[in-house]
C-alpha positions in Angstrom: 66.9 99.9 95.6 66.4 97.3 92.9 68.8 94.3 92.9 70.1 95.1 89.4 71.2 98.6 90.6 73.3 97.2 93.5 77.0 96.5 93.2 77.5 92.8 93.1 80.3 91.4 95.3 81.6 88.1 96.5 83.1 88.2 99.9 86.0 85.9 100.7 85.5 84.0 104.0 88.3 86.1 105.6 86.2 89.3 105.1 83.1 87.7 106.7 85.1 86.3 109.6 86.9 89.6 110.3 83.8 91.7 109.7 81.8 89.7 112.3 84.6 89.6 114.9 86.2 93.1 114.5 83.3 95.4 113.9 85.4 98.6 113.9 87.6 97.9 110.8 87.1 98.0 107.0 85.6 94.5 107.0 83.1 95.6 109.6 82.0 98.4 107.4 81.6 96.0 104.5 79.3 93.8 106.7 77.4 97.0 107.6 76.9 97.8 103.9 75.7 94.2 103.4 73.3 94.5 106.4 72.0 97.9 105.1 71.4 96.5 101.6 73.9 98.9 99.9 75.7 96.0 98.2 74.4 92.8 96.6 76.4 89.9 98.1 76.5 86.9 95.9 77.1 83.4 97.2 77.0 79.9 96.0 76.0 76.9 98.1 79.6 75.9 98.5 80.6 79.4 99.7 77.7 79.4 102.1 78.9 76.1 103.6 82.4 77.4 103.8 81.3 80.5 105.7 79.4 78.4 108.2 82.2 75.8 108.5 85.0 78.3 109.1 83.1 80.5 111.5 81.9 77.5 113.5 85.5 76.2 113.8 87.4 79.4 114.4 85.1 81.2 116.7 84.8 80.3 120.4 81.4 78.6 121.1 80.2 81.8 122.8 81.2 84.1 119.9 79.7 81.6 117.4 76.4 81.6 119.3 76.4 85.5 119.2 77.4 85.6 115.5 74.9 83.0 114.3 71.8 85.3 114.3 73.5 88.0 112.4 75.0 85.6 109.9 71.5 84.0 109.5 70.0 87.4 108.8 72.7 88.2 106.3 72.1 84.9 104.5 68.6 86.0 103.8 70.0 89.1 102.0 72.1 87.4 99.4 71.8 86.5 95.7 72.3 82.8 95.4 74.4 82.0 92.3 74.2 78.7 90.5 77.6 77.6 89.3 77.2 76.8 85.6 80.9 77.1 84.7 84.0 76.5 86.7 87.6 77.6 86.1 89.4 75.1 88.4 92.1 75.0 89.4 92.8 78.7 89.3 94.0 79.5 92.8 96.8 77.9 94.8 94.2 77.6 97.6 91.4 75.2 96.5 89.0 77.0 98.9 89.4 80.2 96.9 88.3 78.4 93.7 84.8 78.5 95.3 85.0 82.3 95.5 86.4 82.6 91.9 83.6 80.3 90.5 80.9 82.3 92.3 82.3 85.7 91.2 82.8 84.7 87.6 79.2 83.2 87.4 77.8 86.3 89.1 79.8 88.9 87.2 80.9 90.3 90.6 83.8 91.9 92.3 85.8 89.7 94.8 86.7 91.4 98.1 89.5 89.6 99.9 92.3 90.3 102.4 94.5 87.9 100.4 94.9 89.1 96.8 97.9 86.8 96.2 95.7 83.7 95.8 93.5 85.6 93.2 96.3 86.9 90.9 96.0 84.2 88.3 92.2 84.8 88.1 92.8 88.6 87.8 95.3 88.1 85.0 93.8 85.2 83.0 90.1 85.7 83.6 89.8 89.4 84.1 88.3 89.0 87.6 88.1 92.2 89.5 89.6 91.7 93.0 89.9 94.3 95.7 91.1 94.5 99.3 88.6 95.7 101.9 90.1 99.3 101.9 90.1 99.4 98.1 86.5 98.2 98.0 85.4 100.9 100.5 87.1 103.6 98.5 85.5 102.3 95.3 82.1 102.1 97.0 82.5 105.7 98.3 82.9 107.0 94.7 
C-alpha cells in the first residue's frame, strides 16, 4: 500500500508500552497493525526518544532486551515528522505535548489510553483522539 493511502496515527507512549508488554489486548493489536503496515505511525525525534526512555526505565532488563529488536524494527516503519509548529502548552502533562505537536504537524489521529490529557487539544485544536478500542473499531470500518 502507498504511504498516502495509510491511516496516519501517533501512538502515545502508553500504547507502545502496553502493546509490547501485553500482546493479547487492544494495544497489542495496534502494534500488530503497525508491524503489518496497515497503519502509518508518525513520530518525531522527541517522541522516539520518549518511547526509548520510558521503555528502558519501566521494563525489567530482560524484557527490555527482548523488546528492543521489535521496537527497532517498528522504528524502521514510521513516518518521521519534522515539528514546524508547536502548540505548547496544551496538555497538563508536558510529555503529551510531544504527542500533540507530532499529531498536529502530521495531520494524524492520536491513540492514547489517557484521553483526559488531550481534551484541550481536542476542543481547541480539533485534534482527533481515540482510545485503543475506539481506534480498532474505527480501523475495522
